[in-house]
C-alpha positions as CSV (number, residue, x, y, z in Angstrom):
1,M,111.8,102.1,131.9
2,R,113.8,102.5,128.7
3,T,117.9,103.4,129.3
4,A,119.8,105.3,127.1
5,P,122.8,103.5,125.6
6,T,126.0,103.4,127.1
7,F,129.3,104.3,124.7
8,R,133.0,105.0,125.2
9,R,134.2,108.7,125.7
10,G,134.9,110.3,123.2
11,V,133.4,107.9,120.7
12,A,129.7,108.9,119.4
13,P,127.8,106.4,118.2
14,D,127.1,105.5,114.5
15,P,122.8,106.0,114.2
16,L,123.3,104.1,111.2
17,A,125.1,101.5,112.2
18,K,121.5,99.9,114.4
19,A,119.7,100.5,110.8
20,S,119.3,99.1,107.4
21,A,119.2,101.2,104.3
22,E,115.6,100.5,102.5
23,R,114.5,101.6,99.1
24,I,110.9,102.8,98.6
25,I,109.2,100.3,96.2
26,D,105.4,102.0,96.4
27,I,103.4,105.0,97.3
28,R,100.1,105.2,98.1
29,R,98.2,108.1,99.0
30,W,95.0,108.3,100.6
31,T,94.3,111.7,100.8
32,E,96.2,115.0,101.1
33,K,97.1,114.3,104.7
34,L,97.4,110.4,104.7
35,F,100.0,107.9,102.5
36,S,101.0,104.5,103.0
37,L,104.7,103.6,101.9
38,R,106.3,100.1,101.2
39,V,110.2,99.6,101.3
40,T,112.2,96.7,100.8
41,R,112.7,94.8,104.0
42,A,116.2,93.2,105.2
43,P,116.0,89.5,105.4
44,G,117.3,89.4,108.8
45,F,114.5,92.1,110.3
46,R,112.1,90.2,112.5
47,F,108.9,91.1,114.4
48,V,105.6,90.7,116.2
49,P,102.6,92.1,114.7
50,G,101.5,94.9,116.5
51,Q,105.0,96.5,117.2
52,W,106.9,99.6,115.8
53,V,110.0,100.6,114.4
54,R,112.1,103.4,114.2
55,L,112.2,105.2,110.5
56,G,114.7,107.6,109.4
57,I,114.9,109.8,106.4
58,P,118.0,111.9,105.4
59,S,117.8,115.3,106.3
60,G,119.7,117.1,103.5
61,G,121.9,118.4,105.8
62,D,120.0,120.7,107.9
63,L,120.0,119.1,110.9
64,P,122.8,117.7,112.9
65,G,123.4,113.8,112.2
66,G,122.0,113.7,108.7
67,V,119.3,111.6,109.5
68,I,115.9,112.5,111.2
69,W,114.0,109.6,113.0
70,R,110.6,108.5,114.0
71,P,108.5,105.6,115.4
72,Y,106.0,104.2,113.1
73,S,103.4,100.8,113.4
74,I,104.1,98.0,110.9
75,V,101.3,97.3,109.1
76,S,102.6,94.8,106.7
77,A,102.1,91.0,107.8
78,D,105.4,89.7,109.9
79,H,105.6,86.9,106.8
80,D,105.6,89.8,104.0
81,D,108.9,90.5,101.9
82,H,108.3,94.1,102.4
83,L,107.3,96.7,105.1
84,E,104.2,98.8,105.0
85,F,103.7,102.1,107.1
86,F,101.0,104.4,107.5
87,S,101.4,108.2,108.0
88,I,99.9,111.3,108.5
89,V,101.6,114.6,107.1
90,V,102.6,116.8,110.5
91,P,102.1,120.4,109.3
92,D,105.3,121.6,109.3
93,G,107.2,118.4,110.4
94,A,110.6,117.8,110.0
95,F,110.1,114.1,108.9
96,T,106.7,114.0,107.6
97,S,107.6,116.7,105.4
98,R,110.6,115.1,104.0
99,L,108.6,111.7,103.4
100,T,105.8,113.1,101.7
101,R,107.8,114.4,99.2
102,A,109.8,110.9,99.0
103,A,109.8,108.9,95.7
104,I,109.9,105.1,94.5
105,G,113.7,104.5,94.7
106,D,114.3,106.7,97.5
107,T,116.1,105.7,100.6
108,L,114.5,105.1,103.9
109,Y,116.4,104.0,106.8
110,V,114.9,101.0,109.0
111,E,116.3,100.3,112.6
112,K,116.7,96.4,113.0
113,Q,115.0,96.1,115.9
114,A,111.2,96.2,116.6
115,Y,109.6,97.8,119.6
116,G,106.8,97.3,121.4
117,F,104.1,95.5,123.7
118,L,100.8,96.2,121.9
119,T,100.9,92.4,120.8
120,T,98.2,89.9,121.5
121,A,101.1,87.4,122.9
122,R,100.6,89.7,126.1
123,F,97.2,87.9,126.9
124,T,95.8,84.7,128.4
125,G,92.7,83.6,128.0
126,G,89.6,85.6,126.3
127,S,87.7,84.5,123.0
128,D,86.8,88.0,121.9
129,L,89.7,90.4,120.6
130,W,88.6,94.2,120.0
131,L,91.3,96.2,118.4
132,L,90.2,100.0,119.0
133,A,92.0,102.7,116.6
134,S,91.5,106.4,116.0
135,G,93.2,107.6,112.5
136,T,96.7,106.2,111.7
137,G,96.5,103.9,114.5
138,V,95.3,101.4,112.8
139,A,98.2,100.6,111.6
140,P,99.6,97.9,113.8
141,F,96.1,96.1,113.6
142,L,96.2,95.8,110.0
143,S,99.3,93.8,110.7
144,I,97.9,92.1,113.7
145,L,94.6,90.6,111.5
146,R,97.4,89.3,109.1
147,D,98.5,86.9,111.4
148,P,96.6,83.5,111.2
149,A,97.4,82.9,115.0
150,V,95.0,85.8,115.6
151,W,92.2,84.0,113.9
152,Q,92.8,80.5,115.1
153,Q,93.2,82.1,119.0
154,Y,90.1,84.2,119.0
155,Q,86.5,83.2,117.7
156,N,85.6,87.0,117.2
157,R,87.6,90.0,116.0
158,I,85.9,93.4,116.2
159,L,87.9,96.3,114.6
160,A,86.3,99.8,115.8
161,Y,88.0,102.6,113.4
162,S,87.4,106.1,114.0
163,V,88.1,108.8,111.9
164,R,86.9,112.2,111.8
165,E,85.9,112.2,108.0
166,A,84.6,109.3,106.2
167,R,87.2,109.8,103.4
168,E,90.1,108.7,105.8
169,L,88.9,105.6,105.8
170,A,92.3,103.9,104.5
171,Y,92.6,100.3,103.8
172,L,89.0,99.5,104.2
173,D,89.3,96.8,100.7
174,E,92.0,94.9,102.7
175,I,90.2,94.7,105.7
176,H,86.6,93.7,104.3
177,A,89.0,90.8,101.9
178,L,90.9,89.3,105.4
179,A,87.9,87.2,106.3
180,A,88.4,85.5,102.4
181,D,92.5,85.0,102.6
182,P,93.4,81.7,102.6
183,L,96.0,82.0,105.1
184,L,93.2,83.0,107.3
185,G,90.4,80.5,109.2
186,D,88.6,78.7,107.0
187,G,86.6,81.2,104.6
188,R,83.6,81.3,107.1
189,S,85.5,83.3,109.7
190,T,84.2,86.5,109.9
191,L,85.7,90.5,111.0
192,R,83.4,92.7,112.8
193,L,84.5,96.3,111.3
194,V,82.6,99.0,113.1
195,P,83.3,102.4,111.4
196,I,83.3,105.4,113.1
197,V,83.1,108.9,111.5
198,T,82.9,111.8,114.2
199,R,82.3,115.2,111.6
200,E,79.8,113.9,109.1
201,K,76.6,112.2,110.0
202,L,76.2,109.1,107.5
203,P,73.8,106.3,107.7
204,D,74.8,102.9,109.3
205,T,78.0,104.7,111.1
206,L,78.9,105.8,114.4
207,G,79.7,109.0,115.0
208,E,80.6,109.8,118.4
209,R,84.4,109.7,119.8
210,L,85.2,106.0,121.2
211,P,85.1,106.6,124.8
212,V,81.8,107.8,124.2
213,L,80.6,104.8,122.3
214,L,81.9,102.8,125.0
215,R,80.2,104.4,128.1
216,N,76.8,104.5,126.4
217,G,77.0,101.0,124.9
218,E,76.0,101.8,121.3
219,L,80.0,100.0,120.6
220,E,78.8,97.4,121.6
221,R,75.5,97.3,120.0
222,A,77.2,98.3,117.3
223,A,79.6,94.9,116.9
224,G,76.6,92.7,118.4
225,L,79.0,91.5,121.4
226,P,79.1,92.3,125.0
227,L,82.3,93.6,126.6
228,D,82.9,91.1,129.0
229,V,86.1,90.5,131.5
230,A,86.0,86.7,130.5
231,R,85.4,86.7,126.9
232,S,87.1,90.5,125.8
233,R,90.3,91.3,125.1
234,L,91.3,94.9,123.8
235,L,94.1,96.8,122.2
236,V,94.0,100.1,121.6
237,C,96.1,102.9,119.8
238,G,95.4,106.5,119.2
239,N,96.4,109.7,120.2
240,P,97.2,110.4,123.8
241,A,94.3,112.4,124.4
242,M,91.9,109.2,123.2
243,L,94.0,106.6,125.1
244,D,93.5,108.4,128.1
245,D,89.9,108.4,128.0
246,V,89.7,104.8,126.5
247,R,91.2,103.8,129.7
248,D,89.2,105.8,131.9
249,A,86.0,104.5,130.4
250,L,87.3,100.9,129.9
251,N,88.1,101.0,133.8
252,D,84.5,102.3,134.3
253,L,83.1,99.0,133.1
254,G,85.2,97.1,135.2
255,L,87.9,96.3,132.1
256,R,91.6,96.4,133.9
257,S,94.8,97.2,131.9
258,D,97.5,94.2,131.7
259,R,100.2,94.4,133.4
260,S,103.1,91.9,133.7
261,R,102.2,91.1,137.3
262,E,98.4,91.5,136.9
263,P,96.7,90.2,134.0
264,G,94.3,92.3,132.4
265,Q,92.0,92.8,129.6
266,F,93.2,95.6,127.6
267,A,96.5,97.4,127.0
268,T,97.6,100.6,125.2
269,E,100.8,101.9,124.0
270,N,102.2,105.3,123.6
271,Y,105.3,106.0,121.4
272,W,104.2,109.6,120.5
Protein backbone atom coordinates (compact mmCIF):
# COMPACT_ATOMS: atom_id res chain seq x y z
CA MET A 1 0.00 0.00 0.00
CA ARG A 2 1.35 3.41 -0.98
CA THR A 3 1.52 6.06 1.75
CA ALA A 4 1.53 9.80 1.36
CA PRO A 5 4.88 11.54 1.93
CA THR A 6 5.34 13.39 5.19
CA PHE A 7 6.67 16.91 5.51
CA ARG A 8 7.21 19.47 8.21
CA ARG A 9 4.24 21.49 9.38
CA GLY A 10 3.96 24.71 7.42
CA VAL A 11 6.47 23.66 4.74
CA ALA A 12 4.79 22.58 1.50
CA PRO A 13 6.79 20.08 -0.59
CA ASP A 14 8.08 21.29 -3.93
CA PRO A 15 6.73 18.85 -6.58
CA LEU A 16 9.55 19.76 -8.96
CA ALA A 17 12.26 18.84 -6.45
CA LYS A 18 11.64 15.16 -7.25
CA ALA A 19 11.65 15.66 -11.03
CA SER A 20 14.02 16.62 -13.79
CA ALA A 21 13.17 19.11 -16.51
CA GLU A 22 13.54 17.31 -19.84
CA ARG A 23 13.21 18.53 -23.41
CA ILE A 24 10.92 17.04 -26.06
CA ILE A 25 13.14 15.87 -28.94
CA ASP A 26 10.67 14.02 -31.19
CA ILE A 27 6.91 13.68 -31.71
CA ARG A 28 5.29 10.93 -33.79
CA ARG A 29 1.58 11.06 -34.56
CA TRP A 30 -0.07 7.72 -35.35
CA THR A 31 -3.67 8.95 -35.63
CA GLU A 32 -5.51 12.10 -34.60
CA LYS A 33 -5.81 10.58 -31.10
CA LEU A 34 -2.60 8.57 -30.72
CA PHE A 35 0.92 9.94 -30.55
CA SER A 36 4.35 9.15 -29.16
CA LEU A 37 6.99 11.52 -27.92
CA ARG A 38 10.62 11.27 -26.95
CA VAL A 39 12.34 13.38 -24.34
CA THR A 40 15.88 13.73 -23.11
CA ARG A 41 16.90 11.45 -20.25
CA ALA A 42 18.64 12.55 -17.08
CA PRO A 43 21.95 10.66 -16.71
CA GLY A 44 20.97 9.24 -13.32
CA PHE A 45 17.48 8.04 -14.26
CA ARG A 46 17.06 4.27 -13.90
CA PHE A 47 14.10 1.97 -14.50
CA VAL A 48 13.23 -1.67 -15.07
CA PRO A 49 11.51 -2.48 -18.39
CA GLY A 50 7.78 -2.52 -17.70
CA GLN A 51 7.80 0.28 -15.14
CA TRP A 52 6.06 3.65 -15.30
CA VAL A 53 6.93 7.18 -14.28
CA ARG A 54 4.96 10.34 -13.57
CA LEU A 55 5.21 13.07 -16.20
CA GLY A 56 4.48 16.71 -15.54
CA ILE A 57 3.51 19.44 -17.96
CA PRO A 58 3.22 23.16 -17.15
CA SER A 59 -0.40 24.17 -16.64
CA GLY A 60 0.16 27.69 -17.86
CA GLY A 61 -1.09 29.09 -14.57
CA ASP A 62 -4.54 27.54 -14.97
CA LEU A 63 -4.21 25.16 -12.01
CA PRO A 64 -2.65 25.37 -8.54
CA GLY A 65 0.97 24.26 -8.42
CA GLY A 66 1.69 25.17 -12.02
CA VAL A 67 2.27 21.55 -13.17
CA ILE A 68 -0.15 18.72 -14.05
CA TRP A 69 1.06 15.15 -13.40
CA ARG A 70 0.06 11.82 -14.95
CA PRO A 71 1.55 8.29 -14.91
CA TYR A 72 2.99 6.93 -18.17
CA SER A 73 4.63 3.60 -18.98
CA ILE A 74 8.05 3.83 -20.56
CA VAL A 75 8.34 2.60 -24.16
CA SER A 76 12.10 2.91 -24.62
CA ALA A 77 14.73 0.35 -23.69
CA ASP A 78 16.47 0.75 -20.36
CA HIS A 79 19.76 1.35 -22.20
CA ASP A 80 18.45 4.11 -24.51
CA ASP A 81 19.72 7.65 -24.00
CA HIS A 82 16.17 9.00 -24.33
CA LEU A 83 12.76 8.24 -22.82
CA GLU A 84 9.75 7.51 -25.01
CA PHE A 85 6.05 7.53 -24.14
CA PHE A 86 2.87 6.49 -25.98
CA SER A 87 -0.30 8.49 -25.35
CA ILE A 88 -3.93 8.76 -26.30
CA VAL A 89 -5.70 12.12 -26.29
CA VAL A 90 -8.34 12.16 -23.56
CA PRO A 91 -11.24 14.44 -24.59
CA ASP A 92 -11.03 17.61 -22.50
CA GLY A 93 -8.21 16.02 -20.48
CA ALA A 94 -6.21 18.58 -18.56
CA PHE A 95 -2.94 16.75 -19.27
CA THR A 96 -3.25 15.32 -22.78
CA SER A 97 -4.94 18.41 -24.21
CA ARG A 98 -1.74 20.28 -23.32
CA LEU A 99 0.60 17.44 -24.25
CA THR A 100 -0.84 17.09 -27.75
CA ARG A 101 -0.13 20.80 -28.35
CA ALA A 102 3.48 20.49 -27.20
CA ALA A 103 6.29 21.05 -29.69
CA ILE A 104 9.85 19.88 -30.05
CA GLY A 105 11.98 21.81 -27.59
CA ASP A 106 9.21 22.21 -25.01
CA THR A 107 9.75 21.16 -21.40
CA LEU A 108 8.30 18.00 -19.87
CA TYR A 109 9.03 17.11 -16.26
CA VAL A 110 9.98 13.50 -15.46
CA GLU A 111 9.97 12.24 -11.90
CA LYS A 112 13.33 10.83 -10.84
CA GLN A 113 11.75 7.63 -9.47
CA ALA A 114 10.19 4.89 -11.63
CA TYR A 115 7.42 2.72 -10.22
CA GLY A 116 5.56 -0.50 -10.85
CA PHE A 117 5.80 -4.26 -10.77
CA LEU A 118 4.67 -5.18 -14.30
CA THR A 119 8.07 -6.72 -14.98
CA THR A 120 9.38 -10.18 -15.77
CA ALA A 121 11.53 -10.10 -12.64
CA ARG A 122 8.53 -11.06 -10.52
CA PHE A 123 8.15 -14.48 -12.16
CA THR A 124 9.85 -17.76 -11.40
CA GLY A 125 10.11 -20.51 -14.00
CA GLY A 126 8.20 -20.56 -17.26
CA SER A 127 9.42 -20.67 -20.84
CA ASP A 128 6.66 -18.78 -22.70
CA LEU A 129 6.15 -15.06 -22.06
CA TRP A 130 2.70 -13.80 -23.05
CA LEU A 131 2.17 -10.03 -23.23
CA LEU A 132 -1.51 -9.08 -23.48
CA ALA A 133 -2.20 -5.45 -24.34
CA SER A 134 -5.09 -3.25 -25.34
CA GLY A 135 -4.54 0.19 -26.83
CA THR A 136 -1.71 2.19 -25.30
CA GLY A 137 -1.27 -0.66 -22.83
CA VAL A 138 1.28 -1.99 -25.31
CA ALA A 139 3.76 0.66 -24.11
CA PRO A 140 5.48 -1.26 -21.26
CA PHE A 141 5.70 -4.38 -23.42
CA LEU A 142 7.69 -2.52 -26.08
CA SER A 143 10.26 -1.75 -23.39
CA ILE A 144 10.23 -5.35 -22.11
CA LEU A 145 10.72 -6.75 -25.62
CA ARG A 146 13.78 -4.54 -26.06
CA ASP A 147 15.44 -6.19 -23.07
CA PRO A 148 18.05 -8.81 -24.11
CA ALA A 149 17.47 -10.69 -20.84
CA VAL A 150 13.89 -11.43 -21.90
CA TRP A 151 15.11 -13.07 -25.10
CA GLN A 152 17.56 -15.16 -23.13
CA GLN A 153 15.14 -16.12 -20.38
CA TYR A 154 12.15 -17.22 -22.48
CA GLN A 155 11.96 -19.70 -25.31
CA ASN A 156 8.85 -18.07 -26.81
CA ARG A 157 7.53 -14.51 -26.70
CA ILE A 158 3.92 -13.74 -27.66
CA LEU A 159 2.50 -10.23 -28.00
CA ALA A 160 -1.30 -10.06 -28.30
CA TYR A 161 -2.07 -6.46 -29.23
CA SER A 162 -5.74 -5.41 -29.28
CA VAL A 163 -7.13 -2.19 -30.78
CA ARG A 164 -10.45 -1.03 -32.14
CA GLU A 165 -9.31 -0.08 -35.65
CA ALA A 166 -6.35 -1.38 -37.65
CA ARG A 167 -4.81 2.08 -38.01
CA GLU A 168 -4.38 2.16 -34.22
CA LEU A 169 -1.81 -0.65 -34.36
CA ALA A 170 1.25 1.48 -33.62
CA TYR A 171 4.91 0.47 -33.65
CA LEU A 172 4.37 -2.46 -36.04
CA ASP A 173 7.64 -1.87 -37.92
CA GLU A 174 9.56 -1.77 -34.66
CA ILE A 175 7.85 -4.92 -33.39
CA HIS A 176 8.60 -6.88 -36.57
CA ALA A 177 12.24 -5.75 -36.44
CA LEU A 178 12.89 -6.95 -32.91
CA ALA A 179 13.94 -10.48 -33.83
CA ALA A 180 16.60 -9.09 -36.17
CA ASP A 181 18.07 -6.72 -33.56
CA PRO A 182 21.69 -7.78 -32.95
CA LEU A 183 21.26 -7.04 -29.24
CA LEU A 184 18.43 -9.57 -29.01
CA GLY A 185 18.67 -13.30 -29.53
CA ASP A 186 20.66 -14.88 -32.33
CA GLY A 187 18.73 -13.71 -35.37
CA ARG A 188 16.71 -16.93 -35.40
CA SER A 189 14.65 -15.99 -32.38
CA THR A 190 11.07 -15.03 -33.05
CA LEU A 191 8.32 -12.92 -31.61
CA ARG A 192 4.81 -14.16 -32.22
CA LEU A 193 2.63 -11.10 -32.84
CA VAL A 194 -1.12 -11.64 -32.62
CA PRO A 195 -2.91 -8.47 -33.81
CA ILE A 196 -6.51 -8.06 -32.69
CA VAL A 197 -8.87 -5.52 -34.26
CA THR A 198 -12.31 -5.49 -32.62
CA ARG A 199 -14.28 -3.04 -34.79
CA GLU A 200 -13.16 -4.06 -38.26
CA LYS A 201 -13.26 -7.43 -39.98
CA LEU A 202 -9.85 -8.12 -41.47
CA PRO A 203 -8.32 -11.29 -42.95
CA ASP A 204 -5.85 -13.15 -40.72
CA THR A 205 -6.71 -10.91 -37.78
CA LEU A 206 -8.66 -11.84 -34.67
CA GLY A 207 -11.72 -9.72 -34.00
CA GLU A 208 -12.95 -10.44 -30.48
CA ARG A 209 -11.91 -8.88 -27.17
CA LEU A 210 -9.05 -10.55 -25.33
CA PRO A 211 -11.22 -12.14 -22.62
CA VAL A 212 -13.34 -13.83 -25.29
CA LEU A 213 -10.27 -15.04 -27.18
CA LEU A 214 -8.87 -16.51 -23.98
CA ARG A 215 -12.07 -18.36 -23.17
CA ASN A 216 -12.72 -19.79 -26.63
CA GLY A 217 -9.11 -20.82 -27.26
CA GLU A 218 -8.65 -18.65 -30.36
CA LEU A 219 -5.72 -16.76 -28.86
CA GLU A 220 -3.83 -19.98 -28.23
CA ARG A 221 -4.56 -21.23 -31.75
CA ALA A 222 -3.41 -17.96 -33.31
CA ALA A 223 -0.19 -18.02 -31.28
CA GLY A 224 0.40 -21.69 -31.96
CA LEU A 225 1.05 -22.32 -28.27
CA PRO A 226 -1.08 -23.52 -25.38
CA LEU A 227 -1.54 -21.61 -22.15
CA ASP A 228 0.04 -23.86 -19.56
CA VAL A 229 0.63 -23.49 -15.83
CA ALA A 230 4.21 -24.76 -16.05
CA ARG A 231 5.28 -22.95 -19.22
CA SER A 232 3.22 -19.75 -19.45
CA ARG A 233 3.89 -16.44 -17.74
CA LEU A 234 1.62 -13.53 -18.62
CA LEU A 235 1.74 -9.76 -18.19
CA VAL A 236 -1.47 -7.84 -18.90
CA CYS A 237 -1.89 -4.10 -19.48
CA GLY A 238 -4.98 -2.15 -20.48
CA ASN A 239 -7.96 -0.29 -19.09
CA PRO A 240 -9.47 -1.37 -15.75
CA ALA A 241 -12.47 -3.17 -17.30
CA MET A 242 -10.21 -5.13 -19.63
CA LEU A 243 -7.95 -6.11 -16.73
CA ASP A 244 -10.89 -7.36 -14.66
CA ASP A 245 -12.27 -9.44 -17.52
CA VAL A 246 -8.89 -10.91 -18.44
CA ARG A 247 -8.17 -11.83 -14.81
CA ASP A 248 -11.47 -13.71 -14.65
CA ALA A 249 -10.75 -15.53 -17.92
CA LEU A 250 -7.26 -16.54 -16.81
CA ASN A 251 -8.55 -17.74 -13.45
CA ASP A 252 -11.13 -19.87 -15.26
CA LEU A 253 -8.29 -21.42 -17.28
CA GLY A 254 -6.56 -22.46 -14.08
CA LEU A 255 -3.93 -19.69 -14.08
CA ARG A 256 -3.36 -17.67 -10.94
CA SER A 257 -2.27 -14.12 -10.20
CA ASP A 258 1.33 -13.78 -9.03
CA ARG A 259 1.69 -12.50 -5.47
CA SER A 260 4.72 -11.99 -3.29
CA ARG A 261 3.88 -14.98 -1.08
CA GLU A 262 2.11 -17.04 -3.74
CA PRO A 263 3.96 -17.34 -7.06
CA GLY A 264 1.57 -17.44 -9.98
CA GLN A 265 1.43 -17.28 -13.75
CA PHE A 266 0.13 -13.79 -14.53
CA ALA A 267 0.41 -10.20 -13.33
CA THR A 268 -1.48 -7.00 -14.02
CA GLU A 269 -1.07 -3.45 -12.85
CA ASN A 270 -3.61 -0.67 -12.87
CA TYR A 271 -2.36 2.89 -12.46
CA TRP A 272 -5.38 4.63 -13.98
